[in-house]
C-alpha distance (Angstrom), angle and dihedral (degrees) to the residues before:
residue distance angle dihedral
M1 . . .
Y2 3.79 . .
Y3 3.79 117.5 .
N4 3.75 121.2 164.2
H5 3.80 118.3 -170.2
H6 3.84 91.0 -144.2
Y7 3.79 91.3 69.6
M8 3.78 96.1 44.5
F9 3.83 95.7 97.4
M10 3.78 97.5 32.1
P11 3.87 96.0 103.3
W12 3.83 90.2 51.8
I13 3.77 91.4 53.3
W14 3.81 90.5 54.4
W15 3.81 91.2 49.7
I16 3.81 90.9 50.7
I17 3.82 91.2 49.4
L18 3.81 91.3 47.1
I19 3.82 92.7 49.6
G20 3.82 90.1 47.8
I21 3.80 91.8 52.6
V22 3.81 91.7 48.1
L23 3.81 91.0 49.8
L24 3.81 91.1 50.5
I25 3.79 91.4 50.8
I26 3.80 92.9 47.7
S27 3.81 92.9 46.2
N28 3.80 90.3 58.4
F29 3.81 90.7 60.4
I30 3.82 97.7 44.8
P31 3.80 116.2 76.4
W32 3.79 107.0 -132.6
R33 3.78 94.7 -171.5
P34 3.77 127.6 36.9
S35 3.76 111.4 -114.9
R36 3.77 114.2 -107.7
K37 3.74 124.6 -146.9
P38 3.78 114.4 -133.0
P39 3.78 113.4 -108.2
K40 3.76 115.5 -96.7
S41 3.73 112.1 -99.3
K42 3.78 132.0 -149.3
D43 3.81 89.3 -99.0
D44 3.80 90.9 60.0
A45 3.81 91.1 51.7
L46 3.80 90.8 47.8
D47 3.81 91.5 50.5
I48 3.80 91.0 50.2
L49 3.80 90.7 48.3
K50 3.82 91.3 51.1
Q51 3.80 91.4 48.5
R52 3.80 92.4 50.6
Y53 3.81 90.5 49.8
A54 3.80 91.4 48.0
R55 3.82 91.5 51.1
G56 3.79 90.5 50.0
E57 3.79 95.5 -116.4
I58 3.81 91.1 128.2
D59 3.78 130.8 30.1
R60 3.81 127.9 -124.8
E61 3.80 95.1 -94.7
E62 3.80 93.4 52.3
F63 3.80 90.6 45.3
E64 3.80 92.2 53.0
E65 3.82 92.4 45.3
R66 3.80 93.2 51.0
L67 3.80 90.7 44.0
R68 3.79 89.4 53.8
V69 3.82 90.8 50.1
L70 3.81 91.5 50.0
R71 3.78 91.7 50.9
E72 3.83 92.1 48.4
H73 3.79 92.6 52.4
S74 3.79 93.3 47.5
K75 3.84 92.5 63.0
C-alpha cells in the first residue's frame, strides 16, 4: 500500500481552486454596485429648452428668460 504524505491534501486544493473559479464566474454576472446615472449637465438642460422651443411648447420670451437663467447659474 503506497501512501505519500505529499498527496494527502491534493484533492482539497483542487476543490478550493474549483470553488474559486465558480465564484469568479458568478461574480461577473452579479452587479455589486447599482449603476448610477451621470448628473444632468447644463448642456442637457439647454438641449431640452431648445427642443421645447422648436416644438412650440414655449414662446420666444419664455425661451430667452429660461436661457438667461441657465447662463446665470452656469457661472
